[in-house]
N, CA, C and O of each residue as an XYZ file, in Angstrom:
328
protein
N     303.223    -56.555    129.642
C     301.933    -56.102    130.143
C     301.012    -57.313    130.279
O     301.170    -58.318    129.585
N     300.061    -57.193    131.178
C     299.065    -58.233    131.398
C     297.702    -57.643    131.069
O     297.347    -56.560    131.535
N     296.953    -58.369    130.265
C     295.620    -57.899    129.908
C     294.643    -58.273    131.024
O     294.667    -59.395    131.530
N     293.787    -57.327    131.399
C     292.781    -57.579    132.423
C     291.492    -56.856    132.066
O     291.479    -55.971    131.212
N     290.424    -57.239    132.721
C     289.115    -56.635    132.443
C     288.587    -56.024    133.730
O     288.650    -56.644    134.792
N     288.071    -54.815    133.632
C     287.556    -54.099    134.791
C     286.193    -53.520    134.440
O     286.006    -52.974    133.353
N     285.248    -53.640    135.357
C     283.940    -53.026    135.159
C     283.938    -51.621    135.743
O     284.342    -51.419    136.888
N     283.486    -50.657    134.961
C     283.402    -49.267    135.386
C     281.950    -48.833    135.390
O     281.119    -49.382    134.667
N     281.655    -47.838    136.217
C     280.324    -47.246    136.141
C     280.260    -46.420    134.857
O     281.290    -46.082    134.272
N     279.062    -46.105    134.436
C     278.914    -45.282    133.228
C     279.584    -43.932    133.419
O     280.204    -43.405    132.495
N     279.462    -43.375    134.609
C     280.067    -42.066    134.893
C     281.592    -42.145    134.837
O     282.235    -41.246    134.295
N     282.176    -43.208    135.389
C     283.629    -43.372    135.333
C     284.095    -43.494    133.888
O     285.090    -42.884    133.495
N     283.379    -44.279    133.108
C     283.751    -44.469    131.697
C     283.648    -43.152    130.928
O     284.518    -42.818    130.125
N     282.580    -42.419    131.186
C     282.377    -41.133    130.519
C     283.507    -40.161    130.875
O     284.040    -39.471    130.006
N     283.861    -40.118    132.149
C     284.926    -39.220    132.606
C     286.266    -39.625    132.010
O     287.029    -38.770    131.559
N     286.560    -40.925    132.005
C     287.816    -41.398    131.422
C     287.891    -41.094    129.930
O     288.931    -40.662    129.432
N     286.793    -41.318    129.222
C     286.753    -41.035    127.792
C     287.035    -39.558    127.527
O     287.830    -39.214    126.653
N     286.378    -38.698    128.286
C     286.556    -37.256    128.124
C     287.996    -36.848    128.438
O     288.618    -36.105    127.678
N     288.516    -37.335    129.556
C     289.869    -36.966    129.965
C     290.916    -37.471    128.967
O     291.889    -36.775    128.678
N     290.716    -38.671    128.449
C     291.643    -39.218    127.455
C     291.628    -38.365    126.188
O     292.669    -38.128    125.576
N     290.431    -37.904    125.801
C     290.319    -37.048    124.613
C     291.027    -35.713    124.849
O     291.765    -35.230    123.989
N     290.792    -35.123    126.028
C     291.405    -33.831    126.359
C     292.930    -33.949    126.379
O     293.633    -33.055    125.908
N     293.428    -35.041    126.919
C     294.877    -35.244    127.015
C     295.484    -35.822    125.741
O     296.703    -35.925    125.607
N     294.621    -36.191    124.822
C     295.054    -36.785    123.558
C     295.918    -38.027    123.795
O     297.014    -38.162    123.249
N     295.386    -38.931    124.630
C     296.095    -40.172    124.896
C     295.079    -41.320    124.965
O     293.903    -41.092    125.249
N     295.528    -42.538    124.709
C     294.611    -43.672    124.780
C     294.066    -43.861    126.200
O     294.755    -43.595    127.185
N     292.823    -44.323    126.283
C     292.199    -44.516    127.585
C     292.993    -45.517    128.426
O     293.137    -45.330    129.634
N     293.507    -46.573    127.803
C     294.267    -47.574    128.548
C     295.494    -46.955    129.207
O     295.827    -47.278    130.347
N     296.155    -46.075    128.492
C     297.335    -45.399    129.038
C     296.945    -44.521    130.222
O     297.644    -44.483    131.234
N     295.833    -43.821    130.090
C     295.333    -42.963    131.162
C     294.979    -43.791    132.394
O     295.302    -43.405    133.517
N     294.321    -44.916    132.188
C     293.947    -45.788    133.312
C     295.206    -46.288    134.020
O     295.262    -46.274    135.250
N     296.212    -46.726    133.270
C     297.466    -47.182    133.886
C     298.118    -46.061    134.686
O     298.627    -46.291    135.784
N     298.104    -44.849    134.135
C     298.697    -43.690    134.813
C     297.972    -43.389    136.126
O     298.608    -43.195    137.162
N     296.645    -43.353    136.077
C     295.865    -43.060    137.275
C     295.975    -44.170    138.308
O     296.025    -43.902    139.508
N     296.013    -45.413    137.847
C     296.169    -46.550    138.748
C     297.538    -46.522    139.431
O     297.644    -46.770    140.632
N     298.562    -46.226    138.671
C     299.915    -46.145    139.234
C     299.981    -45.062    140.309
O     300.596    -45.257    141.357
N     299.348    -43.929    140.047
C     299.342    -42.830    141.019
C     298.611    -43.258    142.293
O     299.086    -43.012    143.402
N     297.455    -43.899    142.126
C     296.687    -44.362    143.285
C     297.424    -45.420    144.083
O     297.388    -45.406    145.313
N     298.092    -46.341    143.396
C     298.858    -47.368    144.091
C     300.030    -46.757    144.840
O     300.321    -47.142    145.973
N     300.703    -45.802    144.202
C     301.849    -45.144    144.845
C     301.424    -44.449    146.142
O     302.156    -44.474    147.131
N     300.251    -43.835    146.136
C     299.763    -43.127    147.328
C     299.413    -44.088    148.455
O     299.415    -43.693    149.621
N     299.112    -45.345    148.128
C     298.669    -46.294    149.142
C     299.711    -47.316    149.562
O     299.483    -48.086    150.495
N     300.852    -47.333    148.885
C     301.907    -48.273    149.255
C     302.454    -47.886    150.623
O     302.706    -46.712    150.897
N     302.629    -48.865    151.456
C     303.181    -48.603    152.779
C     302.149    -48.292    153.839
O     302.489    -48.208    155.020
N     300.903    -48.121    153.454
C     299.869    -47.882    154.450
C     299.550    -49.191    155.166
O     299.503    -50.254    154.546
N     299.332    -49.104    156.468
C     299.052    -50.292    157.266
C     297.607    -50.727    157.055
O     296.672    -50.017    157.429
N     297.436    -51.892    156.457
C     296.086    -52.431    156.271
C     295.894    -53.691    157.116
O     294.888    -54.388    156.982
N     296.858    -53.973    157.981
C     296.805    -55.188    158.786
C     295.979    -55.002    160.055
O     295.556    -55.986    160.663
N     295.748    -53.779    160.457
C     295.027    -53.530    161.705
C     295.969    -53.284    162.871
O     295.518    -53.011    163.984
N     297.290    -53.379    162.628
C     298.249    -53.176    163.713
C     298.134    -51.776    164.311
O     298.181    -51.608    165.529
N     297.984    -50.777    163.447
C     297.872    -49.399    163.935
C     296.632    -49.238    164.806
O     296.681    -48.595    165.855
N     295.527    -49.821    164.370
C     294.296    -49.739    165.158
C     294.477    -50.410    166.521
O     294.041    -49.881    167.543
N     295.118    -51.568    166.527
C     295.344    -52.270    167.793
C     296.257    -51.470    168.714
O     296.026    -51.415    169.922
N     297.298    -50.846    168.150
C     298.193    -50.022    168.962
C     297.440    -48.841    169.569
O     297.644    -48.495    170.732
N     296.568    -48.228    168.770
C     295.796    -47.091    169.275
C     294.822    -47.522    170.364
O     294.632    -46.803    171.345
N     294.206    -48.684    170.203
C     293.306    -49.188    171.249
C     294.081    -49.473    172.534
O     293.596    -49.211    173.635
N     295.284    -50.010    172.381
C     296.119    -50.280    173.551
C     296.495    -48.979    174.257
O     296.503    -48.912    175.486
N     296.809    -47.937    173.464
C     297.206    -46.649    174.040
C     296.089    -46.049    174.889
O     296.349    -45.455    175.935
N     294.844    -46.206    174.437
C     293.730    -45.615    175.201
C     293.167    -46.608    176.213
O     292.151    -46.349    176.859
N     293.841    -47.742    176.340
C     293.460    -48.777    177.298
C     292.012    -49.220    177.110
O     291.259    -49.365    178.073
N     291.644    -49.430    175.852
C     290.290    -49.878    175.539
C     290.095    -51.295    176.051
O     290.865    -52.198    175.723
N     289.073    -51.477    176.846
C     288.756    -52.804    177.385
C     287.263    -53.031    177.246
O     286.505    -52.124    176.902
N     286.871    -54.222    177.511
C     285.446    -54.544    177.446
C     285.048    -54.911    176.037
O     285.875    -55.388    175.260
N     283.821    -54.701    175.704
C     283.328    -55.058    174.391
C     282.685    -56.429    174.419
O     282.668    -57.089    175.458
N     282.162    -56.858    173.296
C     281.480    -58.141    173.254
C     282.447    -59.307    173.484
O     283.581    -59.290    173.005
N     281.985    -60.304    174.215
C     282.832    -61.462    174.500
C     282.922    -62.403    173.297
O     283.799    -63.266    173.254
N     282.030    -62.245    172.328
C     282.034    -63.111    171.144
C     282.591    -62.383    169.917
O     282.248    -62.723    168.785
N     283.434    -61.398    170.137
C     283.934    -60.572    169.042
C     284.676    -61.386    167.987
O     284.443    -61.197    166.792
N     285.557    -62.280    168.401
C     286.328    -63.035    167.410
C     285.439    -63.970    166.593
O     285.711    -64.217    165.419
N     284.386    -64.486    167.205
C     283.474    -65.388    166.496
C     282.555    -64.628    165.553
O     282.250    -65.111    164.462
N     282.114    -63.451    165.958
C     281.126    -62.682    165.193
C     281.677    -61.372    164.662
O     280.976    -60.361    164.622
N     282.930    -61.398    164.259
C     283.569    -60.182    163.764
C     282.800    -59.565    162.591
O     282.608    -58.350    162.550
N     282.359    -60.394    161.640
C     281.608    -59.874    160.487
C     280.325    -59.189    160.925
O     279.911    -58.199    160.322
N     279.698    -59.703    161.962
C     278.470    -59.079    162.461
C     278.769    -57.672    162.993
O     278.058    -56.718    162.679
N     279.817    -57.560    163.792
C     280.126    -56.270    164.406
C     280.723    -55.266    163.412
O     280.519    -54.061    163.554
N     281.450    -55.750    162.418
C     282.036    -54.842    161.449
C     281.090    -54.480    160.312
O     281.017    -53.323    159.897
N     280.359    -55.487    159.809
C     279.577    -55.284    158.584
C     278.076    -55.491    158.759
O     277.313    -55.286    157.815
N     277.645    -55.892    159.946
C     276.215    -56.083    160.164
C     275.695    -57.435    159.708
O     274.487    -57.622    159.562
N     276.597    -58.373    159.483
C     276.179    -59.718    159.053
C     275.491    -60.446    160.201
O     275.470    -59.954    161.329
N     274.929    -61.620    159.914
C     274.261    -62.371    160.983
C     275.271    -62.936    161.977
O     276.414    -63.229    161.628
N     274.826    -63.079    163.212
C     275.688    -63.679    164.239
C     275.750    -65.191    164.039
O     274.801    -65.807    163.553
N     276.888    -65.777    164.425
C     277.057    -67.239    164.322
C     276.600    -67.904    165.583
O     276.661    -69.128    165.693
């Protein structure tokens, strides 16, 4: 096992504490169990953007800003333009 530190909101900590008590198991064990379940559900999902690009190609999306590659953060997250 590898020791790590994670910051939780007060509500998350309260919920984990309660659930661990109800299940009569250590909180660390519960966190590992819930994390494993969440990771299992997300393994294999495309996070590269390939699916989005394929869908844009299918609908023949064209146009858009000419500075998209330079100002991607601006268009995605509202950051300042370069």
